mmCIF file as Biopython writes it, N, C-alpha, C and O atoms, coordinates in Angstrom:
data_model
#
loop_
_atom_site.group_PDB
_atom_site.id
_atom_site.type_symbol
_atom_site.label_atom_id
_atom_site.label_alt_id
_atom_site.label_comp_id
_atom_site.label_asym_id
_atom_site.label_entity_id
_atom_site.label_seq_id
_atom_site.pdbx_PDB_ins_code
_atom_site.Cartn_x
_atom_site.Cartn_y
_atom_site.Cartn_z
_atom_site.occupancy
_atom_site.B_iso_or_equiv
_atom_site.auth_seq_id
_atom_site.auth_asym_id
_atom_site.pdbx_PDB_model_num
ATOM 1   N N  . UNK A ? 1  ? 22.656 87.463  52.819 1.0 0.0 1  A 1 
ATOM 2   C CA . UNK A ? 1  ? 23.668 87.638  53.826 1.0 0.0 1  A 1 
ATOM 3   C C  . UNK A ? 1  ? 24.927 86.849  53.485 1.0 0.0 1  A 1 
ATOM 4   O O  . UNK A ? 1  ? 26.038 87.343  53.681 1.0 0.0 1  A 1 
ATOM 5   N N  . UNK A ? 2  ? 24.767 85.625  52.976 1.0 0.0 2  A 1 
ATOM 6   C CA . UNK A ? 2  ? 25.922 84.820  52.628 1.0 0.0 2  A 1 
ATOM 7   C C  . UNK A ? 2  ? 26.703 85.440  51.475 1.0 0.0 2  A 1 
ATOM 8   O O  . UNK A ? 2  ? 27.926 85.328  51.390 1.0 0.0 2  A 1 
ATOM 9   N N  . UNK A ? 3  ? 25.957 86.094  50.594 1.0 0.0 3  A 1 
ATOM 10  C CA . UNK A ? 3  ? 26.602 86.733  49.465 1.0 0.0 3  A 1 
ATOM 11  C C  . UNK A ? 3  ? 27.504 87.878  49.917 1.0 0.0 3  A 1 
ATOM 12  O O  . UNK A ? 3  ? 28.583 88.082  49.361 1.0 0.0 3  A 1 
ATOM 13  N N  . UNK A ? 4  ? 27.071 88.600  50.898 1.0 0.0 4  A 1 
ATOM 14  C CA . UNK A ? 4  ? 27.876 89.697  51.429 1.0 0.0 4  A 1 
ATOM 15  C C  . UNK A ? 4  ? 29.153 89.186  52.064 1.0 0.0 4  A 1 
ATOM 16  O O  . UNK A ? 4  ? 30.218 89.780  51.896 1.0 0.0 4  A 1 
ATOM 17  N N  . UNK A ? 5  ? 29.048 88.082  52.796 1.0 0.0 5  A 1 
ATOM 18  C CA . UNK A ? 5  ? 30.242 87.504  53.420 1.0 0.0 5  A 1 
ATOM 19  C C  . UNK A ? 5  ? 31.212 87.007  52.358 1.0 0.0 5  A 1 
ATOM 20  O O  . UNK A ? 5  ? 32.422 87.179  52.504 1.0 0.0 5  A 1 
ATOM 21  N N  . UNK A ? 6  ? 30.709 86.398  51.298 1.0 0.0 6  A 1 
ATOM 22  C CA . UNK A ? 6  ? 31.565 85.899  50.222 1.0 0.0 6  A 1 
ATOM 23  C C  . UNK A ? 6  ? 32.278 87.066  49.542 1.0 0.0 6  A 1 
ATOM 24  O O  . UNK A ? 6  ? 33.457 86.964  49.202 1.0 0.0 6  A 1 
ATOM 25  N N  . UNK A ? 7  ? 31.575 88.153  49.348 1.0 0.0 7  A 1 
ATOM 26  C CA . UNK A ? 7  ? 32.186 89.328  48.733 1.0 0.0 7  A 1 
ATOM 27  C C  . UNK A ? 7  ? 33.270 89.923  49.603 1.0 0.0 7  A 1 
ATOM 28  O O  . UNK A ? 7  ? 34.307 90.350  49.095 1.0 0.0 7  A 1 
ATOM 29  N N  . UNK A ? 8  ? 33.050 89.958  50.896 1.0 0.0 8  A 1 
ATOM 30  C CA . UNK A ? 8  ? 34.046 90.508  51.822 1.0 0.0 8  A 1 
ATOM 31  C C  . UNK A ? 8  ? 35.277 89.623  51.900 1.0 0.0 8  A 1 
ATOM 32  O O  . UNK A ? 8  ? 36.400 90.127  51.917 1.0 0.0 8  A 1 
ATOM 33  N N  . UNK A ? 9  ? 35.083 88.321  51.947 1.0 0.0 9  A 1 
ATOM 34  C CA . UNK A ? 9  ? 36.247 87.434  52.046 1.0 0.0 9  A 1 
ATOM 35  C C  . UNK A ? 9  ? 37.055 87.478  50.750 1.0 0.0 9  A 1 
ATOM 36  O O  . UNK A ? 9  ? 38.284 87.434  50.785 1.0 0.0 9  A 1 
ATOM 37  N N  . UNK A ? 10 ? 36.374 87.565  49.611 1.0 0.0 10 A 1 
ATOM 38  C CA . UNK A ? 10 ? 37.082 87.706  48.341 1.0 0.0 10 A 1 
ATOM 39  C C  . UNK A ? 10 ? 37.855 89.006  48.271 1.0 0.0 10 A 1 
ATOM 40  O O  . UNK A ? 10 ? 38.967 89.059  47.747 1.0 0.0 10 A 1 
ATOM 41  N N  . UNK A ? 11 ? 37.252 90.050  48.803 1.0 0.0 11 A 1 
ATOM 42  C CA . UNK A ? 11 ? 37.908 91.359  48.827 1.0 0.0 11 A 1 
ATOM 43  C C  . UNK A ? 11 ? 39.134 91.316  49.734 1.0 0.0 11 A 1 
ATOM 44  O O  . UNK A ? 11 ? 40.152 91.933  49.419 1.0 0.0 11 A 1 
ATOM 45  N N  . UNK A ? 12 ? 39.054 90.610  50.839 1.0 0.0 12 A 1 
ATOM 46  C CA . UNK A ? 12 ? 40.201 90.481  51.745 1.0 0.0 12 A 1 
ATOM 47  C C  . UNK A ? 12 ? 41.360 89.779  51.057 1.0 0.0 12 A 1 
ATOM 48  O O  . UNK A ? 12 ? 42.519 90.157  51.224 1.0 0.0 12 A 1 
ATOM 49  N N  . UNK A ? 13 ? 41.034 88.752  50.281 1.0 0.0 13 A 1 
ATOM 50  C CA . UNK A ? 13 ? 42.081 88.012  49.564 1.0 0.0 13 A 1 
ATOM 51  C C  . UNK A ? 13 ? 42.788 88.930  48.575 1.0 0.0 13 A 1 
ATOM 52  O O  . UNK A ? 13 ? 44.017 88.963  48.517 1.0 0.0 13 A 1 
ATOM 53  N N  . UNK A ? 14 ? 41.997 89.684  47.790 1.0 0.0 14 A 1 
ATOM 54  C CA . UNK A ? 14 ? 42.598 90.585  46.814 1.0 0.0 14 A 1 
ATOM 55  C C  . UNK A ? 14 ? 43.380 91.703  47.497 1.0 0.0 14 A 1 
ATOM 56  O O  . UNK A ? 14 ? 44.450 92.086  47.025 1.0 0.0 14 A 1 
ATOM 57  N N  . UNK A ? 15 ? 42.864 92.222  48.587 1.0 0.0 15 A 1 
ATOM 58  C CA . UNK A ? 15 ? 43.560 93.277  49.312 1.0 0.0 15 A 1 
ATOM 59  C C  . UNK A ? 15 ? 44.898 92.775  49.838 1.0 0.0 15 A 1 
ATOM 60  O O  . UNK A ? 15 ? 45.904 93.479  49.749 1.0 0.0 15 A 1 
ATOM 61  N N  . UNK A ? 16 ? 44.914 91.571  50.382 1.0 0.0 16 A 1 
ATOM 62  C CA . UNK A ? 16 ? 46.162 90.994  50.885 1.0 0.0 16 A 1 
ATOM 63  C C  . UNK A ? 16 ? 47.158 90.783  49.744 1.0 0.0 16 A 1 
ATOM 64  O O  . UNK A ? 16 ? 48.351 91.043  49.899 1.0 0.0 16 A 1 
ATOM 65  N N  . UNK A ? 17 ? 46.666 90.314  48.608 1.0 0.0 17 A 1 
ATOM 66  C CA . UNK A ? 17 ? 47.548 90.085  47.460 1.0 0.0 17 A 1 
ATOM 67  C C  . UNK A ? 17 ? 48.138 91.403  46.959 1.0 0.0 17 A 1 
ATOM 68  O O  . UNK A ? 17 ? 49.330 91.481  46.660 1.0 0.0 17 A 1 
ATOM 69  N N  . UNK A ? 18 ? 47.307 92.429  46.869 1.0 0.0 18 A 1 
ATOM 70  C CA . UNK A ? 18 ? 47.779 93.731  46.403 1.0 0.0 18 A 1 
ATOM 71  C C  . UNK A ? 18 ? 48.783 94.311  47.391 1.0 0.0 18 A 1 
ATOM 72  O O  . UNK A ? 18 ? 49.774 94.911  46.974 1.0 0.0 18 A 1 
ATOM 73  N N  . UNK A ? 19 ? 48.552 94.147  48.672 1.0 0.0 19 A 1 
ATOM 74  C CA . UNK A ? 19 ? 49.497 94.626  49.683 1.0 0.0 19 A 1 
ATOM 75  C C  . UNK A ? 19 ? 50.859 93.953  49.537 1.0 0.0 19 A 1 
ATOM 76  O O  . UNK A ? 19 ? 51.893 94.615  49.639 1.0 0.0 19 A 1 
ATOM 77  N N  . UNK A ? 20 ? 50.866 92.645  49.300 1.0 0.0 20 A 1 
ATOM 78  C CA . UNK A ? 20 ? 52.134 91.927  49.114 1.0 0.0 20 A 1 
ATOM 79  C C  . UNK A ? 20 ? 52.858 92.419  47.868 1.0 0.0 20 A 1 
ATOM 80  O O  . UNK A ? 20 ? 54.074 92.608  47.888 1.0 0.0 20 A 1 
ATOM 81  N N  . UNK A ? 21 ? 52.117 92.625  46.790 1.0 0.0 21 A 1 
ATOM 82  C CA . UNK A ? 21 ? 52.726 93.096  45.547 1.0 0.0 21 A 1 
ATOM 83  C C  . UNK A ? 21 ? 53.309 94.496  45.744 1.0 0.0 21 A 1 
ATOM 84  O O  . UNK A ? 21 ? 54.414 94.776  45.279 1.0 0.0 21 A 1 
ATOM 85  N N  . UNK A ? 22 ? 52.585 95.365  46.422 1.0 0.0 22 A 1 
ATOM 86  C CA . UNK A ? 22 ? 53.066 96.727  46.664 1.0 0.0 22 A 1 
ATOM 87  C C  . UNK A ? 22 ? 54.334 96.727  47.506 1.0 0.0 22 A 1 
ATOM 88  O O  . UNK A ? 22 ? 55.252 97.505  47.245 1.0 0.0 22 A 1 
ATOM 89  N N  . UNK A ? 23 ? 54.393 95.872  48.501 1.0 0.0 23 A 1 
ATOM 90  C CA . UNK A ? 23 ? 55.598 95.788  49.328 1.0 0.0 23 A 1 
ATOM 91  C C  . UNK A ? 23 ? 56.784 95.305  48.506 1.0 0.0 23 A 1 
ATOM 92  O O  . UNK A ? 23 ? 57.890 95.828  48.647 1.0 0.0 23 A 1 
ATOM 93  N N  . UNK A ? 24 ? 56.567 94.323  47.658 1.0 0.0 24 A 1 
ATOM 94  C CA . UNK A ? 24 ? 57.661 93.823  46.814 1.0 0.0 24 A 1 
ATOM 95  C C  . UNK A ? 24 ? 58.133 94.908  45.858 1.0 0.0 24 A 1 
ATOM 96  O O  . UNK A ? 24 ? 59.336 95.087  45.667 1.0 0.0 24 A 1 
ATOM 97  N N  . UNK A ? 25 ? 57.195 95.631  45.258 1.0 0.0 25 A 1 
ATOM 98  C CA . UNK A ? 25 ? 57.574 96.723  44.362 1.0 0.0 25 A 1 
ATOM 99  C C  . UNK A ? 25 ? 58.355 97.809  45.100 1.0 0.0 25 A 1 
ATOM 100 O O  . UNK A ? 25 ? 59.319 98.356  44.564 1.0 0.0 25 A 1 
ATOM 101 N N  . UNK A ? 26 ? 57.948 98.114  46.309 1.0 0.0 26 A 1 
ATOM 102 C CA . UNK A ? 26 ? 58.655 99.123  47.095 1.0 0.0 26 A 1 
ATOM 103 C C  . UNK A ? 26 ? 60.082 98.673  47.391 1.0 0.0 26 A 1 
ATOM 104 O O  . UNK A ? 26 ? 61.009 99.481  47.343 1.0 0.0 26 A 1 
ATOM 105 N N  . UNK A ? 27 ? 60.263 97.397  47.694 1.0 0.0 27 A 1 
ATOM 106 C CA . UNK A ? 27 ? 61.604 96.873  47.967 1.0 0.0 27 A 1 
ATOM 107 C C  . UNK A ? 27 ? 62.444 96.908  46.694 1.0 0.0 27 A 1 
ATOM 108 O O  . UNK A ? 27 ? 63.612 97.295  46.736 1.0 0.0 27 A 1 
ATOM 109 N N  . UNK A ? 28 ? 61.867 96.512  45.573 1.0 0.0 28 A 1 
ATOM 110 C CA . UNK A ? 28 ? 62.596 96.521  44.301 1.0 0.0 28 A 1 
ATOM 111 C C  . UNK A ? 28 ? 63.026 97.939  43.943 1.0 0.0 28 A 1 
ATOM 112 O O  . UNK A ? 28 ? 64.162 98.153  43.517 1.0 0.0 28 A 1 
ATOM 113 N N  . UNK A ? 29 ? 62.135 98.902  44.110 1.0 0.0 29 A 1 
ATOM 114 C CA . UNK A ? 29 ? 62.461 100.298 43.803 1.0 0.0 29 A 1 
ATOM 115 C C  . UNK A ? 29 ? 63.567 100.800 44.717 1.0 0.0 29 A 1 
ATOM 116 O O  . UNK A ? 29 ? 64.478 101.489 44.259 1.0 0.0 29 A 1 
ATOM 117 N N  . UNK A ? 30 ? 63.505 100.467 46.001 1.0 0.0 30 A 1 
ATOM 118 C CA . UNK A ? 30 ? 64.539 100.898 46.948 1.0 0.0 30 A 1 
ATOM 119 C C  . UNK A ? 30 ? 65.896 100.295 46.578 1.0 0.0 30 A 1 
ATOM 120 O O  . UNK A ? 30 ? 66.915 100.983 46.646 1.0 0.0 30 A 1 
ATOM 121 N N  . UNK A ? 31 ? 65.919 99.033  46.193 1.0 0.0 31 A 1 
ATOM 122 C CA . UNK A ? 31 ? 67.177 98.383  45.803 1.0 0.0 31 A 1 
ATOM 123 C C  . UNK A ? 31 ? 67.741 99.027  44.539 1.0 0.0 31 A 1 
ATOM 124 O O  . UNK A ? 31 ? 68.942 99.284  44.456 1.0 0.0 31 A 1 
ATOM 125 N N  . UNK A ? 32 ? 66.883 99.286  43.561 1.0 0.0 32 A 1 
ATOM 126 C CA . UNK A ? 32 ? 67.352 99.929  42.331 1.0 0.0 32 A 1 
ATOM 127 C C  . UNK A ? 32 ? 67.906 101.325 42.589 1.0 0.0 32 A 1 
ATOM 128 O O  . UNK A ? 32 ? 68.928 101.703 42.016 1.0 0.0 32 A 1 
ATOM 129 N N  . UNK A ? 33 ? 67.245 102.085 43.440 1.0 0.0 33 A 1 
ATOM 130 C CA . UNK A ? 33 ? 67.754 103.416 43.777 1.0 0.0 33 A 1 
ATOM 131 C C  . UNK A ? 33 ? 69.099 103.335 44.492 1.0 0.0 33 A 1 
ATOM 132 O O  . UNK A ? 33 ? 69.987 104.152 44.245 1.0 0.0 33 A 1 
ATOM 133 N N  . UNK A ? 34 ? 69.249 102.356 45.372 1.0 0.0 34 A 1 
ATOM 134 C CA . UNK A ? 34 ? 70.525 102.171 46.070 1.0 0.0 34 A 1 
ATOM 135 C C  . UNK A ? 34 ? 71.628 101.792 45.077 1.0 0.0 34 A 1 
ATOM 136 O O  . UNK A ? 34 ? 72.757 102.267 45.195 1.0 0.0 34 A 1 
ATOM 137 N N  . UNK A ? 35 ? 71.305 100.941 44.103 1.0 0.0 35 A 1 
ATOM 138 C CA . UNK A ? 35 ? 72.295 100.557 43.096 1.0 0.0 35 A 1 
ATOM 139 C C  . UNK A ? 35 ? 72.700 101.743 42.219 1.0 0.0 35 A 1 
ATOM 140 O O  . UNK A ? 35 ? 73.875 101.898 41.886 1.0 0.0 35 A 1 
ATOM 141 N N  . UNK A ? 36 ? 71.739 102.568 41.850 1.0 0.0 36 A 1 
ATOM 142 C CA . UNK A ? 36 ? 72.051 103.762 41.052 1.0 0.0 36 A 1 
ATOM 143 C C  . UNK A ? 36 ? 72.936 104.712 41.850 1.0 0.0 36 A 1 
ATOM 144 O O  . UNK A ? 36 ? 73.899 105.262 41.316 1.0 0.0 36 A 1 
ATOM 145 N N  . UNK A ? 37 ? 72.620 104.903 43.102 1.0 0.0 37 A 1 
ATOM 146 C CA . UNK A ? 37 ? 73.434 105.780 43.950 1.0 0.0 37 A 1 
ATOM 147 C C  . UNK A ? 37 ? 74.850 105.221 44.099 1.0 0.0 37 A 1 
ATOM 148 O O  . UNK A ? 37 ? 75.819 105.980 44.056 1.0 0.0 37 A 1 
ATOM 149 N N  . UNK A ? 38 ? 74.979 103.909 44.274 1.0 0.0 38 A 1 
ATOM 150 C CA . UNK A ? 38 ? 76.305 103.290 44.391 1.0 0.0 38 A 1 
ATOM 151 C C  . UNK A ? 38 ? 77.091 103.430 43.095 1.0 0.0 38 A 1 
ATOM 152 O O  . UNK A ? 38 ? 78.294 103.690 43.131 1.0 0.0 38 A 1 
ATOM 153 N N  . UNK A ? 39 ? 76.439 103.263 41.960 1.0 0.0 39 A 1 
ATOM 154 C CA . UNK A ? 39 ? 77.123 103.396 40.674 1.0 0.0 39 A 1 
ATOM 155 C C  . UNK A ? 39 ? 77.591 104.832 40.449 1.0 0.0 39 A 1 
ATOM 156 O O  . UNK A ? 39 ? 78.702 105.059 39.971 1.0 0.0 39 A 1 
ATOM 157 N N  . UNK A ? 40 ? 76.749 105.788 40.791 1.0 0.0 40 A 1 
ATOM 158 C CA . UNK A ? 40 ? 77.138 107.191 40.633 1.0 0.0 40 A 1 
ATOM 159 C C  . UNK A ? 40 ? 78.295 107.542 41.559 1.0 0.0 40 A 1 
ATOM 160 O O  . UNK A ? 40 ? 79.185 108.302 41.178 1.0 0.0 40 A 1 
ATOM 161 N N  . UNK A ? 41 ? 78.289 107.003 42.752 1.0 0.0 41 A 1 
ATOM 162 C CA . UNK A ? 41 ? 79.384 107.244 43.682 1.0 0.0 41 A 1 
ATOM 163 C C  . UNK A ? 41 ? 80.669 106.604 43.162 1.0 0.0 41 A 1 
ATOM 164 O O  . UNK A ? 41 ? 81.747 107.189 43.269 1.0 0.0 41 A 1 
ATOM 165 N N  . UNK A ? 42 ? 80.551 105.408 42.602 1.0 0.0 42 A 1 
ATOM 166 C CA . UNK A ? 42 ? 81.732 104.716 42.079 1.0 0.0 42 A 1 
ATOM 167 C C  . UNK A ? 42 ? 82.349 105.473 40.910 1.0 0.0 42 A 1 
ATOM 168 O O  . UNK A ? 42 ? 83.558 105.382 40.701 1.0 0.0 42 A 1 
ATOM 169 N N  . UNK A ? 43 ? 81.565 106.209 40.151 1.0 0.0 43 A 1 
ATOM 170 C CA . UNK A ? 43 ? 82.104 106.985 39.032 1.0 0.0 43 A 1 
ATOM 171 C C  . UNK A ? 43 ? 82.997 108.138 39.486 1.0 0.0 43 A 1 
ATOM 172 O O  . UNK A ? 43 ? 83.741 108.695 38.679 1.0 0.0 43 A 1 
ATOM 173 N N  . UNK A ? 44 ? 82.934 108.497 40.747 1.0 0.0 44 A 1 
ATOM 174 C CA . UNK A ? 44 ? 83.789 109.560 41.272 1.0 0.0 44 A 1 
ATOM 175 C C  . UNK A ? 44 ? 85.157 109.031 41.697 1.0 0.0 44 A 1 
ATOM 176 O O  . UNK A ? 44 ? 86.055 109.822 41.986 1.0 0.0 44 A 1 
ATOM 177 N N  . UNK A ? 45 ? 85.334 107.723 41.742 1.0 0.0 45 A 1 
ATOM 178 C CA . UNK A ? 45 ? 86.596 107.125 42.152 1.0 0.0 45 A 1 
ATOM 179 C C  . UNK A ? 45 ? 87.438 106.883 40.903 1.0 0.0 45 A 1 
ATOM 180 O O  . UNK A ? 45 ? 87.007 106.180 39.989 1.0 0.0 45 A 1 
ATOM 181 N N  . UNK A ? 46 ? 88.634 107.460 40.862 1.0 0.0 46 A 1 
ATOM 182 C CA . UNK A ? 46 ? 89.466 107.414 39.660 1.0 0.0 46 A 1 
ATOM 183 C C  . UNK A ? 46 ? 89.860 105.996 39.260 1.0 0.0 46 A 1 
ATOM 184 O O  . UNK A ? 46 ? 89.980 105.719 38.066 1.0 0.0 46 A 1 
ATOM 185 N N  . UNK A ? 47 ? 90.062 105.105 40.198 1.0 0.0 47 A 1 
ATOM 186 C CA . UNK A ? 47 ? 90.479 103.748 39.864 1.0 0.0 47 A 1 
ATOM 187 C C  . UNK A ? 47 ? 89.370 102.890 39.281 1.0 0.0 47 A 1 
ATOM 188 O O  . UNK A ? 47 ? 89.647 101.939 38.550 1.0 0.0 47 A 1 
ATOM 189 N N  . UNK A ? 48 ? 88.138 103.204 39.587 1.0 0.0 48 A 1 
ATOM 190 C CA . UNK A ? 48 ? 86.995 102.396 39.140 1.0 0.0 48 A 1 
ATOM 191 C C  . UNK A ? 48 ? 86.356 102.968 37.881 1.0 0.0 48 A 1 
ATOM 192 O O  . UNK A ? 48 ? 85.771 102.225 37.092 1.0 0.0 48 A 1 
ATOM 193 N N  . UNK A ? 49 ? 86.458 104.258 37.687 1.0 0.0 49 A 1 
ATOM 194 C CA . UNK A ? 49 ? 85.786 104.920 36.576 1.0 0.0 49 A 1 
ATOM 195 C C  . UNK A ? 49 ? 86.089 104.301 35.208 1.0 0.0 49 A 1 
ATOM 196 O O  . UNK A ? 49 ? 85.154 104.121 34.427 1.0 0.0 49 A 1 
ATOM 197 N N  . UNK A ? 50 ? 87.348 103.962 34.870 1.0 0.0 50 A 1 
ATOM 198 C CA . UNK A ? 50 ? 87.600 103.385 33.538 1.0 0.0 50 A 1 
ATOM 199 C C  . UNK A ? 50 ? 86.887 102.050 33.299 1.0 0.0 50 A 1 
ATOM 200 O O  . UNK A ? 50 ? 86.568 101.725 32.156 1.0 0.0 50 A 1 
ATOM 201 N N  . UNK A ? 51 ? 86.637 101.287 34.337 1.0 0.0 51 A 1 
ATOM 202 C CA . UNK A ? 51 ? 85.942 100.017 34.170 1.0 0.0 51 A 1 
ATOM 203 C C  . UNK A ? 51 ? 84.446 100.203 33.945 1.0 0.0 51 A 1 
ATOM 204 O O  . UNK A ? 51 ? 83.804 99.353  33.327 1.0 0.0 51 A 1 
ATOM 205 N N  . UNK A ? 52 ? 83.892 101.293 34.434 1.0 0.0 52 A 1 
ATOM 206 C CA . UNK A ? 52 ? 82.459 101.531 34.324 1.0 0.0 52 A 1 
ATOM 207 C C  . UNK A ? 52 ? 82.069 102.376 33.112 1.0 0.0 52 A 1 
ATOM 208 O O  . UNK A ? 52 ? 80.919 102.332 32.674 1.0 0.0 52 A 1 
ATOM 209 N N  . UNK A ? 53 ? 83.006 103.140 32.572 1.0 0.0 53 A 1 
ATOM 210 C CA . UNK A ? 53 ? 82.665 104.090 31.520 1.0 0.0 53 A 1 
ATOM 211 C C  . UNK A ? 53 ? 83.537 103.876 30.279 1.0 0.0 53 A 1 
ATOM 212 O O  . UNK A ? 53 ? 84.756 104.040 30.334 1.0 0.0 53 A 1 
ATOM 213 N N  . UNK A ? 54 ? 82.913 103.514 29.177 1.0 0.0 54 A 1 
ATOM 214 C CA . UNK A ? 54 ? 83.644 103.337 27.924 1.0 0.0 54 A 1 
ATOM 215 C C  . UNK A ? 54 ? 84.185 104.683 27.440 1.0 0.0 54 A 1 
ATOM 216 O O  . UNK A ? 54 ? 85.266 104.746 26.856 1.0 0.0 54 A 1 
ATOM 217 N N  . UNK A ? 55 ? 83.450 105.734 27.677 1.0 0.0 55 A 1 
ATOM 218 C CA . UNK A ? 55 ? 83.886 107.067 27.278 1.0 0.0 55 A 1 
ATOM 219 C C  . UNK A ? 55 ? 85.199 107.428 27.957 1.0 0.0 55 A 1 
ATOM 220 O O  . UNK A ? 55 ? 86.081 108.026 27.341 1.0 0.0 55 A 1 
ATOM 221 N N  . UNK A ? 56 ? 85.324 107.065 29.216 1.0 0.0 56 A 1 
ATOM 222 C CA . UNK A ? 56 ? 86.555 107.351 29.958 1.0 0.0 56 A 1 
ATOM 223 C C  . UNK A ? 56 ? 87.729 106.584 29.356 1.0 0.0 56 A 1 
ATOM 224 O O  . UNK A ? 56 ? 88.839 107.112 29.292 1.0 0.0 56 A 1 
ATOM 225 N N  . UNK A ? 57 ? 87.505 105.357 28.918 1.0 0.0 57 A 1 
ATOM 226 C CA . UNK A ? 57 ? 88.581 104.555 28.317 1.0 0.0 57 A 1 
ATOM 227 C C  . UNK A ? 57 ? 88.998 105.109 26.966 1.0 0.0 57 A 1 
ATOM 228 O O  . UNK A ? 57 ? 90.175 105.054 26.608 1.0 0.0 57 A 1 
ATOM 229 N N  . UNK A ? 58 ? 88.042 105.643 26.210 1.0 0.0 58 A 1 
ATOM 230 C CA . UNK A ? 58 ? 88.332 106.132 24.864 1.0 0.0 58 A 1 
ATOM 231 C C  . UNK A ? 58 ? 88.775 107.592 24.830 1.0 0.0 58 A 1 
ATOM 232 O O  . UNK A ? 58 ? 89.094 108.109 23.759 1.0 0.0 58 A 1 
ATOM 233 N N  . UNK A ? 59 ? 88.801 108.251 25.955 1.0 0.0 59 A 1 
ATOM 234 C CA . UNK A ? 59 ? 89.159 109.663 25.980 1.0 0.0 59 A 1 
ATOM 235 C C  . UNK A ? 59 ? 90.606 109.835 25.523 1.0 0.0 59 A 1 
ATOM 236 O O  . UNK A ? 59 ? 91.523 109.219 26.067 1.0 0.0 59 A 1 
ATOM 237 N N  . UNK A ? 60 ? 90.787 110.672 24.528 1.0 0.0 60 A 1 
ATOM 238 C CA . UNK A ? 60 ? 92.116 110.949 24.000 1.0 0.0 60 A 1 
ATOM 239 C C  . UNK A ? 60 ? 92.538 110.001 22.890 1.0 0.0 60 A 1 
ATOM 240 O O  . UNK A ? 60 ? 93.610 110.184 22.312 1.0 0.0 60 A 1 
ATOM 241 N N  . UNK A ? 61 ? 91.728 108.991 22.571 1.0 0.0 61 A 1 
ATOM 242 C CA . UNK A ? 61 ? 92.048 108.059 21.485 1.0 0.0 61 A 1 
ATOM 243 C C  . UNK A ? 61 ? 91.472 108.625 20.196 1.0 0.0 61 A 1 
ATOM 244 O O  . UNK A ? 61 ? 90.299 108.999 20.163 1.0 0.0 61 A 1 
ATOM 245 N N  . UNK A ? 62 ? 92.277 108.698 19.120 1.0 0.0 62 A 1 
ATOM 246 C CA . UNK A ? 62 ? 91.740 109.203 17.849 1.0 0.0 62 A 1 
ATOM 247 C C  . UNK A ? 62 ? 90.584 108.349 17.342 1.0 0.0 62 A 1 
ATOM 248 O O  . UNK A ? 62 ? 90.513 107.156 17.638 1.0 0.0 62 A 1 
ATOM 249 N N  . UNK A ? 63 ? 89.688 108.953 16.588 1.0 0.0 63 A 1 
ATOM 250 C CA . UNK A ? 63 ? 88.465 108.293 16.139 1.0 0.0 63 A 1 
ATOM 251 C C  . UNK A ? 63 ? 88.752 107.025 15.335 1.0 0.0 63 A 1 
ATOM 252 O O  . UNK A ? 63 ? 88.040 106.034 15.497 1.0 0.0 63 A 1 
ATOM 253 N N  . UNK A ? 64 ? 89.741 107.023 14.502 1.0 0.0 64 A 1 
ATOM 254 C CA . UNK A ? 64 ? 90.034 105.860 13.662 1.0 0.0 64 A 1 
ATOM 255 C C  . UNK A ? 64 ? 90.636 104.696 14.425 1.0 0.0 64 A 1 
ATOM 256 O O  . UNK A ? 64 ? 90.625 103.576 13.914 1.0 0.0 64 A 1 
ATOM 257 N N  . UNK A ? 65 ? 91.156 104.904 15.609 1.0 0.0 65 A 1 
ATOM 258 C CA . UNK A ? 65 ? 91.828 103.838 16.382 1.0 0.0 65 A 1 
ATOM 259 C C  . UNK A ? 65 ? 90.881 103.070 17.298 1.0 0.0 65 A 1 
ATOM 260 O O  . UNK A ? 65 ? 91.345 102.251 18.092 1.0 0.0 65 A 1 
ATOM 261 N N  . UNK A ? 66 ? 89.612 103.295 17.218 1.0 0.0 66 A 1 
ATOM 262 C CA . UNK A ? 66 ? 88.668 102.614 18.104 1.0 0.0 66 A 1 
ATOM 263 C C  . UNK A ? 66 ? 88.486 101.232 17.623 1.0 0.0 66 A 1 
ATOM 264 O O  . UNK A ? 66 ? 87.729 100.466 18.219 1.0 0.0 66 A 1 
#
């Protein structure tokens, strides 16, 4: 009987740890998705695009002048 209780309490500890890790991963994924969405939105703004995109800065520059 004591062995069963020890197994259950150990399982509770691992379950709680896994739940915390999953919540942190979910928050990290949500933040990364928000950052990607913000970056994509910023690329549509003409004043910000040259700072974010090297291709935009080099557009129209001859190949040898890079």
